[in-house]
N, C-alpha and C positions, 0 to 999 in steps of 0.2 A: 916369817912363816917357817923358817928353818927351826926355830924354837918349837913350834907346834909339831913338826915332823919328828924332831928329836924326843920330845915329850911322849909322842905316840909310841915310838920304839921303846922308850924307857918303861912306859906303862905295860907294854906287851911283855917285856922281860920280867918286870916286877910281878905281874899277874901269875906267872908260872910258879913262883915260890911263895908269895904272900898276896893272895887275891884281894884282901881287904885294903892293902896299901896302894893298890893300883888306882882305886878311885880317889884316894887322897892325893896321889901324885898328879892325876889328871886335874883335880880341882886347883891345886897350887899352880900348875903350869897355866891353867886358864886365867887365874888371877894375874900372873906375871904378864901374860899376853895382853890382857885388858889394860893394865897399868901402862904398859908400853904404848898402846894405841891412844890412850887418853892424852899423852904428851903431844901427839900430833894435832890435837884439836884446839890448841890455845887460841888461834886467830879465828876460829869458826864462829864464835859468838859475835865478834865485831862485824864479820861479813854478813851474818844474818840480820844484825841491826841495820846495817847500811841498806840491804835489800828491802827491809821493812819500810825504811824511810822513802826509798825510791818508789816503792809500790803504793805508798799511802795507806798502809795497813796499820791497825792499832797494835801497840807494843804487847798488849796482853794476849793477842792472838799468837804472837811469836813465842811468848812464855808458855802458852798451852801446848804449842807444837813441840817445843823442846822437852816439856815434861812428858808428853806422850811418847816421844822418841826415846827418851831415857828409860821410861817404864817398859817399852817394848823390848829394848835391849836387855834390861835387867830380868824381865820375865823369861826371855829366851835363854839367858844364861842360867837362871835358876832351874828351868825345866830340863835343859840339857845336862846340867850337873846332876840332877836327880836321876835322869836316865842313865848317865855314866855309872852311878852308884847302884843301879839296878832297881830303883824305886819308880817304876813307870806310872803307877797310880798317883803317886805324889807329884810327878812331873805334869800329869794332866790337870791336877788340881791347881798347881802353881800357874799353869797357862790360863786356866779359867779365871783365877783370882786377878791375874794381871790384866786380862781383857776387861773385867768388870771395873777395875780401877781406872783404866784408860778411858772407858766410857764415861765414868763419873767426872773425869777431868774435862773431857771434850763436850759434855752435855750443854754447858752454857753457850759454846760456839754454835752448836746445832740449833739452839733456840734463837740466837741472833740471826742465823741464816734463814730460819723459818719466818722470823719477823720481817726480814728483807723481802722474802718471796711474797708474803702476804701484803706488804706495802705496794708491790708492783701490780697486784691483781685489783682491778677496779671494782 
Protein backbone atom coordinates (compact mmCIF):
# COMPACT_ATOMS: atom_id res chain seq x y z
CA UNK A 1 0.00 0.00 0.00
CA UNK A 2 3.03 2.20 0.44
CA UNK A 3 3.65 1.86 -3.29
CA UNK A 4 0.10 3.06 -4.00
CA UNK A 5 0.56 6.12 -1.79
CA UNK A 6 3.95 6.90 -3.35
CA UNK A 7 2.50 6.50 -6.84
CA UNK A 8 -0.37 8.84 -5.98
CA UNK A 9 2.09 11.51 -4.82
CA UNK A 10 4.21 10.96 -7.93
CA UNK A 11 1.12 11.29 -10.15
CA UNK A 12 0.18 14.51 -8.39
CA UNK A 13 3.67 15.94 -9.00
CA UNK A 14 3.85 14.75 -12.61
CA UNK A 15 0.37 16.16 -13.33
CA UNK A 16 1.67 19.70 -12.64
CA UNK A 17 4.27 19.60 -15.43
CA UNK A 18 2.99 16.92 -17.82
CA UNK A 19 -0.67 16.05 -17.28
CA UNK A 20 -0.63 13.37 -19.99
CA UNK A 21 2.11 11.42 -18.22
CA UNK A 22 0.20 11.34 -14.93
CA UNK A 23 -2.29 8.83 -16.36
CA UNK A 24 0.49 6.65 -17.72
CA UNK A 25 2.24 6.78 -14.35
CA UNK A 26 -0.96 5.72 -12.60
CA UNK A 27 -1.51 2.85 -15.04
CA UNK A 28 2.04 1.56 -14.62
CA UNK A 29 1.79 1.79 -10.83
CA UNK A 30 -1.53 -0.07 -10.95
CA UNK A 31 0.00 -2.89 -13.00
CA UNK A 32 2.90 -3.20 -10.56
CA UNK A 33 0.48 -3.35 -7.63
CA UNK A 34 -1.60 -6.06 -9.31
CA UNK A 35 1.39 -8.18 -10.20
CA UNK A 36 2.54 -7.96 -6.60
CA UNK A 37 -0.89 -9.00 -5.36
CA UNK A 38 -1.05 -11.99 -7.74
CA UNK A 39 2.02 -13.50 -6.09
CA UNK A 40 0.04 -13.82 -2.87
CA UNK A 41 -2.66 -15.92 -4.54
CA UNK A 42 -0.54 -19.01 -5.34
CA UNK A 43 -2.22 -21.33 -2.84
CA UNK A 44 -5.70 -19.92 -3.33
CA UNK A 45 -6.70 -22.33 -6.13
CA UNK A 46 -5.73 -25.36 -4.05
CA UNK A 47 -7.77 -24.06 -1.13
CA UNK A 48 -10.82 -23.55 -3.34
CA UNK A 49 -10.43 -27.05 -4.81
CA UNK A 50 -10.39 -28.52 -1.33
CA UNK A 51 -13.47 -26.53 -0.30
CA UNK A 52 -15.24 -27.74 -3.44
CA UNK A 53 -14.47 -31.34 -2.52
CA UNK A 54 -15.65 -30.88 1.05
CA UNK A 55 -18.85 -29.19 -0.07
CA UNK A 56 -19.61 -31.76 -2.74
CA UNK A 57 -19.84 -29.14 -5.48
CA UNK A 58 -19.05 -29.69 -9.15
CA UNK A 59 -15.60 -28.50 -10.21
CA UNK A 60 -17.02 -26.55 -13.15
CA UNK A 61 -18.97 -24.38 -10.70
CA UNK A 62 -15.68 -23.39 -9.11
CA UNK A 63 -14.22 -22.67 -12.54
CA UNK A 64 -17.18 -20.41 -13.33
CA UNK A 65 -16.79 -18.65 -10.00
CA UNK A 66 -13.10 -18.00 -10.60
CA UNK A 67 -13.77 -16.75 -14.13
CA UNK A 68 -16.42 -14.32 -12.91
CA UNK A 69 -14.17 -13.17 -10.07
CA UNK A 70 -11.31 -12.54 -12.49
CA UNK A 71 -13.61 -10.76 -14.92
CA UNK A 72 -14.96 -8.51 -12.19
CA UNK A 73 -11.47 -7.49 -11.11
CA UNK A 74 -10.35 -6.94 -14.72
CA UNK A 75 -13.48 -4.92 -15.46
CA UNK A 76 -12.99 -2.75 -12.39
CA UNK A 77 -9.32 -2.21 -13.25
CA UNK A 78 -10.14 -1.24 -16.83
CA UNK A 79 -12.93 1.11 -15.77
CA UNK A 80 -10.82 2.81 -13.11
CA UNK A 81 -7.90 3.16 -15.50
CA UNK A 82 -10.19 4.79 -18.05
CA UNK A 83 -11.49 7.16 -15.36
CA UNK A 84 -7.92 8.00 -14.32
CA UNK A 85 -7.18 8.92 -17.92
CA UNK A 86 -10.28 11.13 -18.08
CA UNK A 87 -12.32 8.80 -20.30
CA UNK A 88 -15.46 8.49 -18.15
CA UNK A 89 -17.70 7.42 -21.04
CA UNK A 90 -15.31 4.64 -21.95
CA UNK A 91 -15.15 3.59 -18.28
CA UNK A 92 -18.94 3.16 -18.24
CA UNK A 93 -18.84 1.11 -21.43
CA UNK A 94 -16.05 -1.10 -20.06
CA UNK A 95 -18.13 -1.74 -16.94
CA UNK A 96 -21.19 -2.64 -19.01
CA UNK A 97 -19.21 -4.96 -21.27
CA UNK A 98 -17.69 -6.66 -18.24
CA UNK A 99 -21.10 -7.23 -16.65
CA UNK A 100 -22.45 -8.71 -19.89
CA UNK A 101 -19.48 -11.08 -20.15
CA UNK A 102 -19.92 -12.15 -16.53
CA UNK A 103 -23.59 -12.87 -17.14
CA UNK A 104 -22.71 -14.97 -20.20
CA UNK A 105 -20.32 -17.06 -18.10
CA UNK A 106 -22.72 -17.50 -15.18
CA UNK A 107 -25.87 -18.19 -17.28
CA UNK A 108 -25.38 -22.00 -17.35
CA UNK A 109 -25.12 -22.02 -13.55
CA UNK A 110 -28.36 -20.05 -13.32
CA UNK A 111 -30.05 -22.58 -15.62
CA UNK A 112 -28.84 -25.47 -13.42
CA UNK A 113 -30.18 -23.66 -10.37
CA UNK A 114 -33.53 -23.15 -12.08
CA UNK A 115 -33.63 -26.84 -13.01
CA UNK A 116 -32.99 -27.80 -9.38
CA UNK A 117 -35.77 -25.51 -8.18
CA UNK A 118 -38.18 -26.90 -10.77
CA UNK A 119 -37.33 -30.46 -9.69
CA UNK A 120 -38.35 -29.59 -6.12
CA UNK A 121 -41.77 -28.29 -7.15
CA UNK A 122 -44.35 -31.12 -7.37
